[in-house]
C-alpha positions in Angstrom: 0.0 0.0 0.0 1.3 3.4 -0.8 2.2 5.9 1.9 1.5 9.6 2.0 4.3 11.8 0.7 5.0 13.4 4.1 5.8 10.0 5.8 9.6 9.4 5.8 10.7 6.1 4.0 13.9 4.5 5.1 16.5 3.7 2.4 15.8 -0.1 2.7 12.1 0.5 2.0 12.5 2.7 -1.1 11.3 1.3 -4.4 14.2 0.2 -6.5 14.3 0.4 -10.3 13.9 -2.9 -12.2 16.0 -4.2 -15.0 14.5 -4.3 -18.4 14.5 -7.8 -19.9 16.0 -8.1 -23.3 13.9 -9.0 -26.3 14.1 -12.6 -27.4 16.5 -13.3 -30.2 14.9 -13.8 -33.6 16.6 -17.1 -34.3 15.1 -18.8 -31.3 12.7 -21.7 -32.2 9.1 -21.2 -31.3 7.5 -23.2 -28.5 6.6 -26.7 -29.5 2.9 -26.3 -28.6 2.6 -23.3 -30.9 4.1 -25.0 -34.0 1.6 -26.2 -36.6 2.1 -29.5 -38.5 2.4 -29.2 -42.2 0.2 -32.3 -42.3 -2.7 -31.9 -39.9 -4.4 -35.1 -38.8 -7.4 -36.2 -40.8 -9.6 -39.2 -41.2 -12.0 -40.9 -38.8 -12.1 -39.5 -35.3 -9.8 -36.5 -36.1 -12.7 -34.0 -36.1 -12.9 -30.7 -37.9 -12.0 -27.7 -35.7 -14.2 -24.6 -35.8 -13.9 -21.3 -34.0 -16.3 -21.2 -31.0 -17.9 -24.5 -31.9 -19.4 -24.7 -28.4 -21.9 -21.9 -29.4 -23.7 -24.5 -31.5 -24.8 -26.1 -28.2 -26.3 -22.8 -27.0 -28.2 -22.4 -30.3 -29.4 -26.0 -30.2 -30.7 -25.5 -26.6 -32.8 -22.5 -27.9 -34.1 -24.5 -30.8 -35.3 -27.3 -28.6 -36.6 -25.1 -25.7 -40.2 -25.5 -26.9 -40.0 -29.0 -28.2 -41.6 -31.8 -26.3 -40.0 -35.2 -25.8 -41.8 -38.5 -25.3 -39.1 -39.3 -22.8 -37.5 -36.2 -21.3 -34.2 -38.0 -20.6 -33.6 -38.0 -24.4 -33.4 -34.2 -24.6 -29.8 -34.0 -23.6 -28.6 -36.6 -26.2 -30.6 -35.1 -29.0 -29.6 -31.5 -28.3 -25.9 -32.5 -28.1 -26.1 -34.6 -31.3 -27.6 -31.7 -33.3 -25.0 -29.2 -31.9 -22.1 -31.5 -32.9 -23.4 -31.9 -36.4 -24.0 -28.1 -36.7 -20.5 -27.5 -35.5 -19.2 -29.9 -38.1 -21.1 -28.0 -40.8 -19.7 -24.7 -39.7 -16.2 -26.0 -39.6 -16.4 -27.2 -43.1 -16.6 -23.6 -44.3 -14.2 -22.3 -41.7 -16.5 -20.2 -39.5 -18.3 -20.4 -36.2 -21.8 -22.0 -36.0 -25.0 -20.1 -36.7 -28.7 -20.8 -36.3 -28.9 -21.9 -40.0 -26.2 -24.6 -39.2 -28.4 -25.9 -36.4 -31.4 -26.0 -38.6 -29.6 -27.8 -41.4 -28.3 -30.3 -38.8 -31.8 -30.9 -37.6 -33.0 -31.4 -41.1 -30.2 -33.8 -41.9 -31.0 -35.8 -38.8 -34.7 -35.9 -39.5 -35.9 -33.5 -36.8 -38.2 -30.6 -37.1 -38.0 -27.4 -35.0 -40.8 -27.2 -32.4 -42.2 -30.6 -33.2 -42.6 -33.4 -30.7 -39.6 -35.8 -30.6 -40.7 -39.4 -30.1 -38.5 -42.0 -28.4 -38.1 -43.7 -31.8 -36.7 -40.5 -33.3 -34.3 -40.2 -30.4 -32.9 -43.7 -30.6 -29.9 -42.8 -32.9 -28.9 -40.3 -30.2 -29.0 -42.7 -27.3 -26.1 -42.3 -24.9 -24.5 -39.6 -27.0 -24.1 -37.2 -24.1 -22.1 -39.7 -22.0 -19.6 -41.1 -24.5 -17.0 -39.1 -26.4 -16.3 -42.1 -28.7 -20.0 -42.4 -29.5 -20.0 -38.7 -30.3 -17.1 -39.1 -32.7 -18.8 -42.0 -34.4 -22.1 -40.1 -34.7 -20.5 -37.0 -36.2 -18.3 -39.0 -38.6 -21.4 -40.9 -39.9 -22.8 -37.6 -41.3 -20.9 -36.9 -44.6 -19.7 -33.4 -45.4 -21.4 -33.7 -48.8 -24.8 -34.2 -47.0 -24.3 -31.1 -44.8 -23.1 -28.8 -47.5 -25.7 -29.9 -50.1 -28.5 -29.2 -47.6 -30.5 -26.0 -48.1 -31.0 -23.7 -45.2 -34.5 -24.0 -43.9 -36.4 -20.8 -43.0 
């Protein structure tokens, strides 16, 4: 805490100047975690990164807020499945997810906004919210061609 200017400060308590650190040399190699591979991983289970992909989950929650489920425990699995597919669609074009991505994902998965979701419709999503490996399989099963060819519903 600072002291008022009229209070005497002993020499040992005076603030000393700091030494400036030199700038790093240009030839120094970058940190290993910051280097990008010239051959990024691809194929089954590698995923497709997108900026702010988690926002698809927020949008999917809003889309299913009014939907009724035959079994309410299916809601979490269905919402997550739609969000994952929407994030994949957004990543294919290199941007963050939007509401149209969620709507296209719903259309690709055979769901309708605001409609009742039967237990039969929710069966492909079973256990999705509790297994990362199941999520990867689910998303990899939807082809990029299917997502990009779909029209954006209004």
